[in-house]
C-alpha positions as CSV (number, residue, x, y, z in Angstrom):
1,X,23.3,-158.9,-92.0
2,X,21.7,-157.3,-88.9
3,X,18.8,-155.9,-91.1
4,X,18.3,-159.3,-92.8
5,X,18.2,-161.1,-89.4
6,X,15.7,-158.7,-87.9
7,X,13.5,-158.8,-91.0
8,X,13.5,-162.6,-91.0
9,X,12.7,-162.9,-87.3
10,X,9.7,-160.7,-87.5
11,X,7.8,-160.4,-90.8
12,X,8.3,-164.1,-91.7
13,X,6.8,-165.0,-88.4
14,X,3.7,-163.0,-89.4
15,X,3.2,-165.4,-92.4
16,X,1.9,-168.0,-89.9
17,X,-0.7,-165.5,-88.7
18,X,-3.7,-164.0,-90.4
19,X,-3.3,-160.8,-92.3
20,X,-5.2,-157.9,-90.7
21,X,-7.2,-154.9,-91.9
22,X,-7.1,-151.7,-89.9
23,X,-10.7,-151.1,-91.0
24,X,-11.8,-154.5,-89.6
25,X,-15.4,-153.4,-89.4
26,X,-15.3,-152.7,-93.1
27,X,-14.3,-156.4,-93.8
28,X,-17.1,-158.0,-91.8
29,X,-16.9,-161.5,-93.2
30,X,-13.2,-161.6,-92.5
31,X,-14.0,-160.6,-88.9
32,X,-16.6,-163.3,-88.3
33,X,-18.9,-165.5,-90.4
34,X,-21.8,-164.4,-88.1
35,X,-21.8,-161.1,-90.0
36,X,-23.1,-162.8,-93.1
37,X,-26.5,-161.1,-93.8
38,X,-26.2,-159.0,-90.6
39,X,-27.2,-155.8,-92.4
40,X,-30.3,-157.6,-93.7
41,X,-29.8,-156.2,-97.2
42,X,-27.5,-156.6,-100.2
43,X,-24.0,-155.7,-99.4
44,X,-20.9,-155.7,-101.7
45,X,-17.4,-154.6,-100.5
46,X,-13.8,-154.3,-101.5
47,X,-10.7,-154.1,-99.2
48,X,-7.1,-153.3,-100.2
49,X,-4.1,-152.9,-97.9
50,X,-0.4,-152.1,-98.6
51,X,1.9,-152.6,-95.6
52,X,5.4,-151.1,-95.4
53,X,5.7,-150.1,-99.1
54,X,8.8,-148.0,-98.4
55,X,10.7,-150.9,-96.9
56,X,11.4,-152.6,-100.2
57,X,9.8,-155.9,-99.0
58,X,6.2,-155.2,-98.4
59,X,2.9,-157.0,-97.7
60,X,-0.3,-156.7,-99.8
61,X,-3.8,-157.9,-99.1
62,X,-7.0,-157.5,-101.2
63,X,-10.4,-158.9,-101.0
64,X,-14.0,-158.7,-102.3
65,X,-17.1,-160.0,-100.5
66,X,-20.9,-160.2,-101.0
67,X,-23.6,-161.0,-98.5
68,X,-27.4,-160.9,-98.3
69,X,-30.3,-162.0,-96.1
70,X,-33.4,-164.1,-96.6
71,X,-36.3,-162.6,-94.5
72,X,-38.5,-165.7,-94.7
73,X,-36.0,-168.0,-93.2
74,X,-33.9,-165.6,-91.0
75,X,-30.8,-167.0,-92.9
76,X,-27.9,-164.9,-94.1
77,X,-25.3,-166.0,-96.7
78,X,-22.2,-164.7,-98.3
79,X,-19.2,-165.3,-100.5
80,X,-15.7,-163.8,-100.5
81,X,-12.4,-164.0,-102.3
82,X,-9.1,-162.6,-101.1
83,X,-5.4,-162.7,-101.7
84,X,-2.3,-162.0,-99.5
85,X,1.2,-161.7,-100.8
86,X,4.7,-160.7,-99.5
87,X,7.5,-159.7,-101.7
88,X,10.5,-161.2,-99.9
89,X,9.9,-164.9,-100.5
90,X,7.1,-164.4,-103.0
91,X,4.7,-166.2,-100.8
92,X,1.1,-165.9,-101.8
93,X,-2.2,-167.1,-100.3
94,X,-5.5,-167.0,-102.2
95,X,-8.8,-168.2,-100.8
96,X,-12.4,-168.4,-101.6
97,X,-15.1,-169.0,-99.0
98,X,-18.8,-169.4,-98.5
99,X,-20.7,-168.2,-95.4
100,X,-24.0,-169.1,-93.7
101,X,-25.7,-167.6,-90.7
102,X,-28.9,-167.8,-88.7
103,X,-30.7,-165.0,-86.8
104,X,-32.3,-165.9,-83.5
105,X,-34.8,-163.2,-82.4
106,X,-34.5,-162.4,-78.7
107,X,-37.0,-159.5,-78.7
108,X,-38.1,-156.7,-81.0
109,X,-34.7,-155.0,-80.9
110,X,-32.2,-157.7,-80.0
111,X,-30.9,-160.6,-82.0
112,X,-28.3,-163.3,-81.8
113,X,-26.6,-164.6,-84.9
114,X,-24.6,-167.8,-85.4
115,X,-22.4,-168.3,-88.5
116,X,-20.0,-170.7,-90.1
117,X,-17.5,-170.4,-93.0
118,X,-16.1,-173.1,-95.3
119,X,-13.1,-171.9,-97.4
120,X,-10.6,-173.3,-99.8
121,X,-7.1,-171.8,-99.7
122,X,-4.1,-172.0,-102.1
123,X,-0.7,-171.2,-100.7
124,X,2.3,-170.9,-103.0
125,X,5.9,-169.6,-103.2
126,X,8.5,-168.9,-105.8
127,X,11.5,-171.2,-105.1
128,X,13.5,-169.6,-108.0
129,X,13.9,-166.4,-105.9
130,X,15.4,-168.2,-102.9
131,X,19.2,-168.3,-102.3
132,X,20.7,-170.5,-99.5
133,X,24.0,-170.1,-97.7
134,X,25.7,-173.0,-99.4
135,X,25.1,-171.5,-102.8
136,X,27.2,-168.5,-102.1
137,X,31.0,-168.9,-102.9
138,X,32.7,-166.0,-101.1
139,X,36.1,-166.7,-102.5
140,X,35.1,-166.7,-106.2
141,X,32.2,-164.2,-105.6
142,X,29.7,-166.5,-107.4
143,X,26.4,-168.1,-106.6
144,X,25.9,-171.8,-107.4
145,X,22.8,-173.0,-109.0
146,X,22.2,-175.9,-106.6
147,X,21.9,-176.4,-102.8
148,X,22.0,-179.3,-100.4
149,X,19.3,-177.8,-98.2
150,X,16.0,-179.6,-97.9
151,X,13.6,-178.0,-100.4
152,X,9.8,-178.4,-100.6
153,X,8.6,-181.1,-103.0
154,X,6.0,-178.6,-104.3
155,X,5.6,-174.9,-104.5
156,X,1.8,-174.8,-104.3
157,X,-0.8,-176.5,-102.1
158,X,-4.5,-176.4,-101.4
159,X,-6.2,-176.9,-98.0
160,X,-9.7,-176.5,-96.6
161,X,-10.5,-174.0,-93.8
162,X,-13.3,-173.7,-91.2
163,X,-14.4,-170.8,-89.0
164,X,-17.3,-170.1,-86.7
165,X,-18.8,-167.1,-85.0
166,X,-21.6,-165.6,-82.9
167,X,-22.9,-162.1,-82.8
168,X,-25.2,-160.2,-80.4
169,X,-27.1,-157.2,-81.8
170,X,-28.9,-154.4,-79.9
171,X,-30.2,-151.0,-81.0
172,X,-26.9,-149.1,-80.2
173,X,-24.2,-151.8,-79.9
174,X,-23.0,-155.1,-81.1
175,X,-20.7,-157.8,-79.6
176,X,-19.2,-160.9,-81.1
177,X,-17.0,-163.9,-80.7
178,X,-15.3,-165.9,-83.4
179,X,-12.8,-168.7,-84.0
180,X,-10.9,-169.2,-87.2
181,X,-8.9,-172.1,-88.6
182,X,-10.5,-174.6,-86.2
183,X,-9.3,-177.5,-88.3
184,X,-5.6,-176.3,-87.8
185,X,-4.7,-176.7,-91.5
186,X,-1.1,-177.6,-92.4
187,X,0.3,-174.6,-94.3
188,X,3.9,-175.9,-94.8
189,X,5.5,-177.0,-98.0
190,X,7.8,-179.7,-96.7
191,X,6.6,-183.3,-96.8
192,X,6.6,-184.0,-93.1
193,X,4.7,-180.8,-92.3
194,X,5.6,-181.0,-88.6
195,X,5.1,-177.7,-86.8
196,X,3.4,-176.0,-89.7
197,X,-0.2,-176.1,-88.5
198,X,-1.9,-172.7,-88.7
199,X,-2.9,-171.6,-85.1
200,X,-6.5,-171.1,-84.3
201,X,-7.4,-167.4,-84.2
202,X,-9.7,-166.2,-81.4
203,X,-11.6,-162.9,-81.8
204,X,-13.6,-160.7,-79.4
205,X,-15.1,-157.6,-81.1
206,X,-17.8,-155.1,-80.6
207,X,-19.0,-151.6,-81.3
208,X,-21.2,-148.7,-80.1
209,X,-23.0,-146.0,-82.1
210,X,-24.6,-142.8,-80.8
211,X,-26.5,-140.1,-82.7
212,X,-25.2,-136.9,-81.1
213,X,-27.7,-134.4,-82.3
214,X,-30.0,-133.5,-85.2
215,X,-30.2,-129.8,-86.0
216,X,-32.3,-128.3,-88.8
217,X,-30.6,-125.8,-91.1
218,X,-31.7,-124.3,-94.4
219,X,-29.9,-126.9,-96.3
220,X,-31.7,-129.7,-94.4
221,X,-30.9,-132.0,-91.5
222,X,-27.3,-132.2,-90.2
223,X,-26.3,-135.6,-88.9
224,X,-23.7,-136.1,-86.2
225,X,-22.9,-139.7,-85.3
226,X,-20.2,-141.0,-82.9
227,X,-19.1,-144.6,-83.0
228,X,-16.3,-146.7,-81.5
229,X,-15.3,-150.2,-82.6
230,X,-12.8,-152.6,-80.9
231,X,-11.3,-155.9,-81.8
232,X,-9.2,-158.2,-79.7
233,X,-7.6,-161.3,-81.2
234,X,-5.1,-163.9,-80.2
235,X,-3.3,-166.4,-82.5
236,X,-0.3,-168.5,-81.7
237,X,2.3,-166.3,-79.9
238,X,0.5,-163.1,-80.9
239,X,-2.3,-161.1,-79.3
240,X,-3.6,-157.8,-80.6
241,X,-6.0,-155.1,-79.4
242,X,-7.2,-152.2,-81.5
243,X,-9.8,-149.5,-80.8
244,X,-11.0,-147.0,-83.4
245,X,-13.3,-144.1,-82.4
246,X,-15.0,-142.2,-85.3
247,X,-17.3,-139.3,-85.9
248,X,-19.5,-138.7,-88.9
249,X,-20.8,-135.2,-89.7
250,X,-23.1,-135.2,-92.7
251,X,-21.4,-137.5,-95.2
252,X,-17.8,-137.1,-93.9
253,X,-16.2,-139.6,-91.6
254,X,-13.0,-139.2,-89.5
255,X,-11.4,-141.3,-86.8
256,X,-8.2,-141.9,-85.0
257,X,-7.4,-145.3,-83.5
258,X,-4.7,-147.2,-81.7
259,X,-3.3,-150.7,-82.1
260,X,-1.1,-152.8,-79.8
261,X,0.4,-156.1,-80.9
262,X,2.1,-158.2,-78.1
263,X,4.2,-161.2,-78.9
264,X,4.8,-163.8,-76.2
265,X,8.5,-164.1,-76.8
266,X,11.5,-161.7,-76.6
267,X,10.4,-159.5,-79.5
268,X,9.1,-156.0,-78.4
269,X,5.5,-154.9,-78.7
270,X,4.3,-153.1,-81.8
271,X,2.2,-150.0,-81.4
272,X,0.7,-147.8,-84.1
273,X,-1.7,-144.9,-84.5
274,X,-4.3,-145.4,-87.3
275,X,-6.1,-142.4,-88.9
276,X,-9.2,-142.9,-90.9
277,X,-10.9,-140.5,-93.4
278,X,-13.9,-141.2,-95.6
279,X,-17.4,-140.4,-96.7
280,X,-20.8,-142.1,-96.7
281,X,-23.4,-141.3,-99.2
282,X,-27.2,-141.6,-99.0
283,X,-27.0,-143.8,-102.1
284,X,-25.5,-146.5,-99.9
285,X,-21.8,-146.1,-101.0
286,X,-19.2,-145.8,-98.3
287,X,-15.5,-145.3,-98.9
288,X,-12.7,-144.8,-96.4
289,X,-8.9,-144.5,-96.4
290,X,-6.7,-145.3,-93.4
291,X,-3.0,-144.5,-92.7
292,X,-1.1,-146.5,-90.0
293,X,2.1,-145.2,-88.4
294,X,4.2,-147.3,-86.1
295,X,5.3,-145.8,-82.8
296,X,8.1,-148.3,-82.0
297,X,11.6,-147.1,-81.1
298,X,13.2,-148.5,-84.3
299,X,10.4,-147.4,-86.6
300,X,11.2,-145.3,-89.6
301,X,9.1,-143.6,-92.4
302,X,9.0,-146.9,-94.2
303,X,6.9,-148.5,-91.5
304,X,3.6,-147.1,-92.6
305,X,0.5,-148.8,-94.1
306,X,-2.2,-147.7,-96.5
307,X,-5.6,-149.1,-96.7
308,X,-8.8,-148.5,-98.7
309,X,-12.3,-149.9,-98.2
310,X,-15.3,-149.4,-100.5
311,X,-18.7,-151.0,-99.9
312,X,-22.2,-150.6,-101.1
313,X,-25.4,-151.4,-99.2
314,X,-28.9,-151.4,-100.7
315,X,-30.9,-148.8,-98.8
316,X,-34.1,-149.5,-100.7
317,X,-35.1,-152.6,-98.6
318,X,-37.6,-151.6,-96.0
319,X,-36.1,-153.7,-93.2
320,X,-32.8,-152.0,-93.7
321,X,-34.4,-148.6,-92.8
322,X,-35.0,-149.8,-89.2
323,X,-32.4,-150.3,-86.5
324,X,-30.4,-153.4,-87.5
325,X,-26.7,-153.3,-86.7
326,X,-24.7,-150.5,-85.1
327,X,-21.9,-149.6,-87.5
328,X,-19.2,-146.9,-87.7
329,X,-20.8,-145.4,-90.8
330,X,-24.5,-145.1,-90.4
331,X,-25.8,-142.6,-93.1
332,X,-27.7,-141.0,-90.2
333,X,-29.2,-144.3,-89.1
334,X,-28.0,-146.8,-86.5
335,X,-27.6,-150.0,-88.5
């Protein structure tokens, strides 16, 4: 009973919050709609995360996105589709979204982008898997088929979702702000819907990229690039800060980051170390794997997370070869 109580008091509270990716910089449209077209080339990406698979009741998120840029109008656009599910109550969220951004040129090397997102979300749960207290007959050791508890009138609902963001770009760094769910959609299944509004999520994020050196060997030019990305967000009773320094040598990428989640209630903070390993090819393909390990006192080997990101950027476009957007994986360029 203690395990069930603790599990219900923590992960189910997370269902009212946005799912997160450790490699947040590799899920740019999820981070802010201002990133739509920010690479100023064609970009296609996939993200997948499995959280706490050894616990028995885990969380899974996956998504795919596409974005591009129209040089003549300084307009970026994109599309995404994603799904989040948890295995305890079989709650699933599926969303599709469109993005639009505009680039304001400040000077030859600095830009300011503004973006917006309009999404459509479906949230569902499987009521057949739920068992309430009044259904359990301890004397006869049976489970009744009916309950007097108030049940939702439907097990699936659709709602629209709005987000906005702004992004500043310079040759070696970027800095952005975003707000998600500004319409406060009702995500509950009960008819009154009181207290089920999704909290607005506020994000502050940024990054810095530095080419360490370029040395010529017989095999060619060796690239060494250091980068660091950070993301702070606050939503409802939660706030989170994460920092991920990385280094790239030739095509190989490695990093070690830290995350802290603070809840403004009696629950303890959650801290984790996040290791990232991947590669970035000159063909434009980048792939990375990350492993999260919780540092909390009551953590166990089940409290780990696995995440994979794969994305492709078209390096053939001339504008992309210039300094556009600092990014943790730069293929020897600061983009």
